[in-house]
One Martini backbone bead per residue (centre of mass of N, CA, C, O) as a GRO file, in nm:
protein
  306
    1MET     BB    1   0.052   0.067  -0.010
    2GLU     BB    2   0.294   0.262  -0.028
    3GLU     BB    3   0.320   0.269  -0.342
    4ILE     BB    4   0.034   0.387  -0.386
    5SER     BB    5   0.066   0.646  -0.228
    6LYS     BB    6   0.306   0.747  -0.394
    7ALA     BB    7   0.151   0.765  -0.664
    8LEU     BB    8  -0.073   0.966  -0.573
    9LYS     BB    9   0.124   1.214  -0.520
   10GLU     BB   10   0.131   1.282  -0.838
   11TYR     BB   11  -0.151   1.397  -0.780
   12PRO     BB   12  -0.414   1.653  -0.772
   13LEU     BB   13  -0.551   1.587  -0.480
   14ILE     BB   14  -0.784   1.609  -0.226
   15GLU     BB   15  -0.776   1.290  -0.202
   16ASP     BB   16  -0.565   0.991  -0.080
   17SER     BB   17  -0.799   0.895   0.122
   18PRO     BB   18  -0.899   0.613   0.113
   19ILE     BB   19  -0.788   0.271   0.021
   20ASN     BB   20  -0.991   0.054  -0.191
   21VAL     BB   21  -1.081  -0.247  -0.290
   22ILE     BB   22  -1.312  -0.350  -0.562
   23ARG     BB   23  -1.115  -0.521  -0.763
   24GLU     BB   24  -0.989  -0.845  -0.892
   25SER     BB   25  -0.774  -0.972  -1.150
   26ALA     BB   26  -0.568  -1.091  -1.403
   27ASP     BB   27  -0.535  -0.778  -1.507
   28ASN     BB   28  -0.634  -0.621  -1.230
   29ILE     BB   29  -0.640  -0.344  -0.996
   30VAL     BB   30  -0.906  -0.184  -0.808
   31PHE     BB   31  -0.950   0.148  -0.676
   32VAL     BB   32  -1.078   0.348  -0.420
   33VAL     BB   33  -1.040   0.707  -0.375
   34GLY     BB   34  -1.187   0.825  -0.122
   35GLU     BB   35  -1.510   0.996  -0.036
   36ASN     BB   36  -1.590   1.299  -0.169
   37ASP     BB   37  -1.347   1.261  -0.403
   38LYS     BB   38  -1.357   1.027  -0.610
   39LYS     BB   39  -1.133   0.772  -0.730
   40ILE     BB   40  -0.968   0.566  -0.989
   41LEU     BB   41  -0.744   0.291  -0.950
   42ARG     BB   42  -0.533   0.134  -1.195
   43ILE     BB   43  -0.361  -0.185  -1.190
   44SER     BB   44  -0.160  -0.345  -1.407
   45LYS     BB   45  -0.053  -0.683  -1.496
   46ARG     BB   46   0.001  -0.665  -1.829
   47LEU     BB   47   0.055  -0.377  -1.902
   48ALA     BB   48   0.248  -0.175  -2.087
   49THR     BB   49   0.368   0.136  -2.100
   50LYS     BB   50   0.377   0.162  -2.419
   51ASP     BB   51   0.048   0.085  -2.435
   52ILE     BB   52  -0.116   0.329  -2.299
   53ALA     BB   53  -0.160   0.557  -2.514
   54PHE     BB   54  -0.386   0.428  -2.675
   55GLU     BB   55  -0.601   0.432  -2.452
   56TYR     BB   56  -0.594   0.736  -2.396
   57GLU     BB   57  -0.684   0.828  -2.679
   58ALA     BB   58  -0.952   0.667  -2.688
   59VAL     BB   59  -1.097   0.782  -2.440
   60ASN     BB   60  -1.088   1.076  -2.533
   61TYR     BB   61  -1.237   1.037  -2.792
   62LEU     BB   62  -1.501   0.929  -2.674
   63ALA     BB   63  -1.566   1.169  -2.492
   64GLN     BB   64  -1.580   1.377  -2.736
   65ASN     BB   65  -1.824   1.165  -2.860
   66GLY     BB   66  -2.036   1.088  -2.609
   67VAL     BB   67  -1.904   0.872  -2.442
   68PRO     BB   68  -1.942   0.705  -2.131
   69VAL     BB   69  -1.653   0.795  -1.981
   70ALA     BB   70  -1.381   0.816  -1.788
   71ARG     BB   71  -1.180   1.044  -1.681
   72TRP     BB   72  -0.847   1.105  -1.753
   73LEU     BB   73  -0.580   1.143  -1.543
   74THR     BB   74  -0.317   1.351  -1.464
   75THR     BB   75  -0.036   1.455  -1.360
   76LYS     BB   76   0.146   1.723  -1.250
   77THR     BB   77   0.337   1.667  -1.525
   78GLY     BB   78   0.132   1.519  -1.750
   79SER     BB   79   0.106   1.229  -1.707
   80ILE     BB   80  -0.081   0.927  -1.788
   81CYS     BB   81   0.114   0.781  -1.578
   82THR     BB   82   0.230   0.537  -1.344
   83LEU     BB   83   0.396   0.369  -1.066
   84ALA     BB   84   0.323   0.042  -0.902
   85ASP     BB   85   0.516  -0.203  -0.849
   86ASP     BB   86   0.601  -0.185  -1.163
   87ARG     BB   87   0.312  -0.084  -1.243
   88VAL     BB   88   0.060   0.029  -1.417
   89ALA     BB   89  -0.090   0.356  -1.338
   90VAL     BB   90  -0.428   0.480  -1.327
   91LEU     BB   91  -0.649   0.770  -1.336
   92PHE     BB   92  -0.996   0.827  -1.245
   93ASP     BB   93  -1.297   0.911  -1.252
   94PHE     BB   94  -1.594   0.884  -1.095
   95LEU     BB   95  -1.867   0.670  -1.154
   96THR     BB   96  -2.196   0.670  -1.181
   97GLY     BB   97  -2.379   0.389  -1.078
   98TYR     BB   98  -2.456   0.044  -1.189
   99HIS     BB   99  -2.429  -0.284  -1.154
  100ILE     BB  100  -2.498  -0.599  -1.276
  101THR     BB  101  -2.585  -0.921  -1.192
  102VAL     BB  102  -2.405  -1.190  -1.351
  103ASP     BB  103  -2.523  -1.526  -1.348
  104LYS     BB  104  -2.662  -1.841  -1.341
  105ASP     BB  105  -2.883  -1.704  -1.125
  106HIS     BB  106  -2.840  -1.409  -1.279
  107LEU     BB  107  -3.013  -1.251  -1.513
  108PRO     BB  108  -3.067  -1.044  -1.738
  109THR     BB  109  -3.264  -0.845  -1.895
  110ARG     BB  110  -3.387  -0.754  -2.190
  111GLY     BB  111  -3.354  -0.447  -2.139
  112GLN     BB  112  -3.054  -0.455  -2.058
  113CYS     BB  113  -2.948  -0.582  -2.316
  114TYR     BB  114  -3.049  -0.368  -2.506
  115GLN     BB  115  -2.895  -0.128  -2.376
  116ALA     BB  116  -2.614  -0.252  -2.405
  117GLY     BB  117  -2.626  -0.259  -2.712
  118ILE     BB  118  -2.647   0.044  -2.750
  119GLY     BB  119  -2.379   0.117  -2.611
  120LEU     BB  120  -2.205  -0.030  -2.822
  121GLY     BB  121  -2.309   0.108  -3.073
  122LEU     BB  122  -2.221   0.397  -2.996
  123MET     BB  123  -1.924   0.332  -2.969
  124SER     BB  124  -1.881   0.225  -3.262
  125ASN     BB  125  -1.949   0.484  -3.405
  126ALA     BB  126  -1.723   0.657  -3.286
  127ALA     BB  127  -1.474   0.443  -3.325
  128SER     BB  128  -1.457   0.419  -3.646
  129LYS     BB  129  -1.261   0.704  -3.660
  130PHE     BB  130  -1.028   0.606  -3.501
  131THR     BB  131  -0.695   0.722  -3.432
  132SER     BB  132  -0.345   0.647  -3.376
  133LYS     BB  133  -0.012   0.741  -3.262
  134SER     BB  134  -0.024   0.460  -3.068
  135PRO     BB  135   0.021   0.163  -3.132
  136ARG     BB  136  -0.092  -0.149  -3.049
  137ALA     BB  137   0.035  -0.458  -2.997
  138ARG     BB  138  -0.234  -0.558  -2.971
  139ASN     BB  139  -0.460  -0.810  -3.097
  140ILE     BB  140  -0.692  -1.052  -3.200
  141PHE     BB  141  -0.434  -1.273  -3.219
  142SER     BB  142  -0.255  -1.290  -2.962
  143GLU     BB  143  -0.373  -1.531  -2.790
  144LEU     BB  144  -0.354  -1.745  -3.013
  145GLU     BB  145  -0.041  -1.710  -3.059
  146ARG     BB  146   0.038  -1.820  -2.780
  147VAL     BB  147  -0.042  -2.110  -2.835
  148VAL     BB  148   0.149  -2.166  -3.074
  149ALA     BB  149   0.410  -2.106  -2.903
  150LEU     BB  150   0.294  -2.355  -2.695
  151GLU     BB  151   0.240  -2.624  -2.841
  152GLU     BB  152   0.425  -2.833  -2.704
  153MET     BB  153   0.300  -2.803  -2.419
  154PHE     BB  154   0.006  -2.872  -2.492
  155THR     BB  155   0.061  -3.163  -2.619
  156ARG     BB  156   0.219  -3.270  -2.352
  157ASP     BB  157   0.041  -3.137  -2.079
  158PHE     BB  158  -0.253  -3.158  -2.207
  159ASP     BB  159  -0.570  -3.237  -2.184
  160GLY     BB  160  -0.662  -3.163  -2.512
  161GLY     BB  161  -0.431  -3.000  -2.661
  162THR     BB  162  -0.429  -3.084  -2.960
  163GLU     BB  163  -0.720  -2.993  -3.029
  164PHE     BB  164  -0.686  -2.699  -2.940
  165VAL     BB  165  -0.468  -2.614  -3.143
  166ALA     BB  166  -0.639  -2.676  -3.393
  167GLN     BB  167  -0.863  -2.467  -3.325
  168VAL     BB  168  -0.676  -2.223  -3.330
  169ARG     BB  169  -0.574  -2.246  -3.618
  170GLU     BB  170  -0.856  -2.216  -3.742
  171ALA     BB  171  -0.915  -1.934  -3.624
  172LEU     BB  172  -0.686  -1.787  -3.759
  173GLU     BB  173  -0.762  -1.848  -4.049
  174PHE     BB  174  -1.034  -1.714  -4.040
  175GLY     BB  175  -0.960  -1.418  -3.943
  176ARG     BB  176  -0.745  -1.359  -4.181
  177ALA     BB  177  -0.981  -1.400  -4.415
  178GLN     BB  178  -1.124  -1.152  -4.340
  179ASP     BB  179  -1.356  -0.870  -4.448
  180GLU     BB  180  -1.393  -0.617  -4.226
  181ILE     BB  181  -1.498  -0.392  -4.018
  182ILE     BB  182  -1.286  -0.141  -3.895
  183GLY     BB  183  -1.188  -0.065  -3.543
  184PHE     BB  184  -1.254   0.025  -3.240
  185ILE     BB  185  -1.223  -0.202  -2.953
  186HIS     BB  186  -1.289  -0.314  -2.643
  187ASN     BB  187  -1.287  -0.649  -2.579
  188ASP     BB  188  -1.476  -0.622  -2.276
  189TYR     BB  189  -1.810  -0.625  -2.285
  190ARG     BB  190  -1.917  -0.645  -1.975
  191PRO     BB  191  -2.108  -0.604  -1.698
  192SER     BB  192  -1.861  -0.498  -1.517
  193ASN     BB  193  -1.810  -0.255  -1.757
  194VAL     BB  194  -2.113  -0.152  -1.688
  195PHE     BB  195  -2.325   0.128  -1.649
  196PHE     BB  196  -2.621   0.223  -1.477
  197GLY     BB  197  -2.918   0.385  -1.452
  198GLU     BB  198  -3.238   0.455  -1.347
  199ASP     BB  199  -3.325   0.426  -1.670
  200THR     BB  200  -3.130   0.179  -1.780
  201GLN     BB  201  -2.908   0.332  -1.893
  202VAL     BB  202  -2.606   0.391  -2.013
  203THR     BB  203  -2.336   0.564  -1.809
  204GLY     BB  204  -2.091   0.349  -1.840
  205ILE     BB  205  -1.749   0.280  -1.957
  206ILE     BB  206  -1.497   0.039  -1.886
  207ASP     BB  207  -1.207  -0.107  -1.942
  208PHE     BB  208  -0.954  -0.066  -2.199
  209ASP     BB  209  -0.704  -0.286  -2.180
  210TRP     BB  210  -0.821  -0.475  -2.441
  211SER     BB  211  -0.796  -0.281  -2.654
  212CYS     BB  212  -0.836  -0.233  -3.015
  213ILE     BB  213  -0.785  -0.308  -3.341
  214GLY     BB  214  -1.082  -0.420  -3.526
  215PRO     BB  215  -1.349  -0.601  -3.561
  216VAL     BB  216  -1.667  -0.515  -3.477
  217ILE     BB  217  -1.787  -0.805  -3.463
  218LYS     BB  218  -1.607  -0.910  -3.233
  219ASP     BB  219  -1.724  -0.728  -3.014
  220LEU     BB  220  -2.011  -0.829  -3.038
  221ALA     BB  221  -1.970  -1.133  -2.998
  222LEU     BB  222  -1.859  -1.124  -2.707
  223ALA     BB  223  -2.082  -0.953  -2.574
  224ILE     BB  224  -2.315  -1.156  -2.618
  225VAL     BB  225  -2.200  -1.371  -2.441
  226GLU     BB  226  -2.172  -1.208  -2.171
  227TRP     BB  227  -2.502  -1.148  -2.165
  228SER     BB  228  -2.621  -1.466  -2.233
  229PHE     BB  229  -2.352  -1.644  -2.095
  230PRO     BB  230  -2.283  -1.741  -1.808
  231ASP     BB  231  -2.098  -1.856  -1.590
  232GLY     BB  232  -2.211  -2.202  -1.550
  233ALA     BB  233  -2.377  -2.226  -1.777
  234LYS     BB  234  -2.508  -2.447  -2.029
  235GLU     BB  235  -2.644  -2.201  -2.187
  236ALA     BB  236  -2.775  -1.984  -2.390
  237ASP     BB  237  -2.975  -1.701  -2.405
  238LEU     BB  238  -3.145  -1.630  -2.693
  239THR     BB  239  -3.312  -1.383  -2.602
  240LEU     BB  240  -3.069  -1.211  -2.504
  241PHE     BB  241  -2.914  -1.222  -2.762
  242GLN     BB  242  -3.133  -1.066  -2.930
  243ALA     BB  243  -3.153  -0.811  -2.754
  244PHE     BB  244  -2.863  -0.714  -2.799
  245LEU     BB  245  -2.871  -0.704  -3.106
  246ASP     BB  246  -3.112  -0.510  -3.132
  247GLY     BB  247  -2.984  -0.274  -2.985
  248TYR     BB  248  -2.745  -0.239  -3.168
  249ASN     BB  249  -2.904  -0.209  -3.442
  250SER     BB  250  -3.070   0.053  -3.356
  251ILE     BB  251  -2.777   0.241  -3.370
  252SER     BB  252  -2.596   0.123  -3.566
  253ASN     BB  253  -2.426   0.162  -3.871
  254HIS     BB  254  -2.390  -0.152  -3.827
  255LYS     BB  255  -2.535  -0.448  -3.938
  256PHE     BB  256  -2.643  -0.757  -3.783
  257SER     BB  257  -2.674  -1.112  -3.794
  258LYS     BB  258  -2.800  -1.429  -3.708
  259ASP     BB  259  -2.533  -1.602  -3.829
  260ASP     BB  260  -2.258  -1.760  -3.936
  261LYS     BB  261  -2.070  -1.517  -3.900
  262LEU     BB  262  -2.132  -1.461  -3.601
  263TYR     BB  263  -2.073  -1.744  -3.494
  264SER     BB  264  -1.772  -1.744  -3.585
  265TRP     BB  265  -1.693  -1.499  -3.400
  266ILE     BB  266  -1.769  -1.634  -3.136
  267LYS     BB  267  -1.567  -1.863  -3.154
  268PHE     BB  268  -1.320  -1.686  -3.171
  269SER     BB  269  -1.367  -1.524  -2.903
  270THR     BB  270  -1.382  -1.765  -2.698
  271LEU     BB  271  -1.105  -1.891  -2.781
  272SER     BB  272  -0.934  -1.643  -2.703
  273ASP     BB  273  -1.018  -1.628  -2.406
  274ALA     BB  274  -0.929  -1.921  -2.334
  275SER     BB  275  -0.624  -1.878  -2.409
  276THR     BB  276  -0.547  -1.707  -2.174
  277TYR     BB  277  -0.598  -1.912  -1.950
  278PHE     BB  278  -0.414  -2.147  -2.063
  279CYS     BB  279  -0.147  -1.983  -2.082
  280ASP     BB  280  -0.130  -1.913  -1.787
  281LEU     BB  281  -0.122  -2.209  -1.699
  282ALA     BB  282   0.133  -2.293  -1.859
  283GLU     BB  283   0.316  -2.057  -1.713
  284ASP     BB  284   0.251  -2.211  -1.446
  285SER     BB  285   0.458  -2.394  -1.236
  286ALA     BB  286   0.228  -2.471  -1.010
  287SER     BB  287   0.071  -2.627  -1.210
  288THR     BB  288  -0.094  -2.962  -1.251
  289LYS     BB  289  -0.387  -2.923  -1.372
  290ARG     BB  290  -0.409  -2.992  -1.731
  291VAL     BB  291  -0.709  -2.885  -1.869
  292ILE     BB  292  -0.941  -2.845  -2.136
  293LYS     BB  293  -1.110  -2.638  -1.909
  294SER     BB  294  -1.373  -2.387  -1.934
  295TYR     BB  295  -1.610  -2.161  -1.965
  296MET     BB  296  -1.529  -2.052  -2.249
  297TYR     BB  297  -1.494  -2.323  -2.382
  298GLN     BB  298  -1.788  -2.414  -2.346
  299LYS     BB  299  -1.895  -2.192  -2.531
  300PHE     BB  300  -1.757  -2.279  -2.781
  301LEU     BB  301  -1.890  -2.559  -2.795
  302PHE     BB  302  -2.180  -2.460  -2.813
  303PHE     BB  303  -2.141  -2.282  -3.083
  304SER     BB  304  -2.040  -2.529  -3.261
  305GLN     BB  305  -2.350  -2.626  -3.327
  306PHE     BB  306  -2.414  -2.376  -3.547
   0.00000   0.00000   0.00000
């Protein structure tokens, strides 16, 4: 906590305490700072310092184009980030609103999915013209390419690893052969990254650390899964699937149908997400049970039926 307090001293804050963790994942740790003038501090576990400028430019661009994102704060010297425990730390304004709980026992309503679809559609419209002076190293193929780089380990050490690598290679071949509408994509538009207001409309979109330039249909495909197929559920709720898609199409400049192309991008997206989990497992020397089994991989298998 001492390193975090030291990092906060670099910002012109009214309050720099208390500091409380509000969530932690494999990607980052998020803190709320202060009580009366709250700020959000995000410390990234994966993101490199050289990669942060892309996200900063994108968030500012979205804010200037009416997308409800948290204002990105700079340090006293004008830097867009600082370091805490040698990890990239960034500070944002606090957004008001609420998250909805989505799990296998608590599904979103059709109305919430519809509004979430509108939120992504609005962002896609604004983001379609975004260009960056600081290209991001990550792209939509990065996690799948990690699997290929670790192919020997997967085939040797994982139960089901050989089949998984073959599926990844097929996904890479599919993705590289497509000619899609390209733009800035959030790449992680899940319920925990979306705020709602009292009128159930989207009031905030956060966590752009997985964002990159890519096919806008890929962003839609992963988002639909996140909103209609919670971890632990046995199947997607196709009514919620359609509600999200309808909301998106009601506002987006680019319309998509529930067809083979969308299902193919869903399979690509779920396999990419699963690849992150399995690659992290492969690179963890302490892990002993290495089986190709995860929530997102189960979703890939489910949509492989379509």
